[in-house]
C-alpha positions in Angstrom: 103.4 6.8 -52.2 103.5 8.3 -55.7 102.9 6.4 -58.9 104.8 7.3 -62.1 103.1 7.5 -65.4 104.8 4.3 -66.5 103.3 2.5 -63.5 99.8 3.8 -64.3 100.3 2.6 -67.9 101.3 -0.8 -66.6 98.3 -1.0 -64.2 96.0 0.0 -67.0 97.5 -2.6 -69.3 97.1 -5.3 -66.6 93.5 -4.2 -66.0 92.9 -4.2 -69.8 91.8 -0.5 -69.6 92.2 2.0 -72.4 93.5 5.2 -70.8 94.1 8.4 -72.9 97.6 9.9 -72.6 96.2 13.2 -71.3 94.3 11.4 -68.5 97.4 9.6 -67.1 98.4 12.4 -64.8 95.0 12.5 -63.2 94.9 8.8 -62.8 98.4 8.8 -61.3 97.3 11.4 -58.8 94.1 9.6 -57.8 95.7 6.2 -57.5 98.6 7.7 -55.5 96.0 9.3 -53.1 94.2 6.0 -52.7 97.5 4.2 -51.9 98.5 6.9 -49.5 95.2 6.4 -47.6 95.8 2.7 -47.5 99.3 3.3 -46.2 97.9 5.7 -43.6 95.3 3.1 -42.5 97.9 0.4 -42.3 99.7 2.4 -39.7 96.8 2.4 -37.3 97.0 0.1 -34.3 93.9 -2.2 -34.4 95.0 -4.8 -31.8 92.2 -3.9 -29.4 89.5 -3.5 -32.0 86.9 -6.2 -32.4 86.3 -7.2 -36.1 82.9 -6.3 -37.4 80.9 -7.6 -40.3 79.0 -4.3 -40.6 79.5 -0.9 -39.0 75.9 -0.8 -37.7 74.8 -3.1 -35.0 71.9 -4.6 -37.1 70.5 -8.0 -37.3 68.7 -9.7 -40.1 65.1 -10.6 -39.5 64.6 -14.1 -40.8 61.3 -15.6 -41.8 60.1 -19.0 -40.6 61.4 -21.8 -42.8 58.1 -23.2 -43.9 57.0 -24.3 -47.4 54.7 -21.7 -49.0 53.8 -23.7 -52.2 52.4 -27.1 -52.7 54.4 -29.8 -54.4 53.5 -29.7 -58.1 56.3 -32.0 -59.4 54.0 -34.5 -61.0 52.0 -31.8 -62.7 55.1 -30.2 -64.2 56.7 -33.5 -65.2 53.5 -34.6 -67.0 54.7 -32.3 -69.9 58.3 -33.6 -69.9 59.2 -36.0 -72.7 61.1 -38.4 -70.4 61.0 -38.8 -66.7 62.2 -41.5 -64.4 61.8 -41.7 -60.5 60.9 -38.0 -60.4 63.9 -36.8 -62.4 64.0 -35.3 -65.9 65.8 -37.4 -68.4 67.9 -35.5 -71.0 70.0 -36.6 -73.9 73.7 -37.2 -73.3 75.7 -34.3 -74.5 79.3 -35.2 -73.5 80.7 -38.6 -74.5 
């Protein structure tokens, strides 16, 4: 697939990019190469391929879900101007 200079200008406009006139030919060539690769990959038969989340068979080590800090809510709320039932009270902004 080959993009024309007008198509590259339109893509740049839609993406809100400022592209110099002398750079358009290079962008057209690069974008056309990318679209050609996508078209080539689209032609590959992937019916027997299992979808993967990552190309490496890696697993995430997870830590134990245990609290690591003590509850200091009362200490922090002692400095607040208004608190009720453990919640910070703030002025109403939207009517």
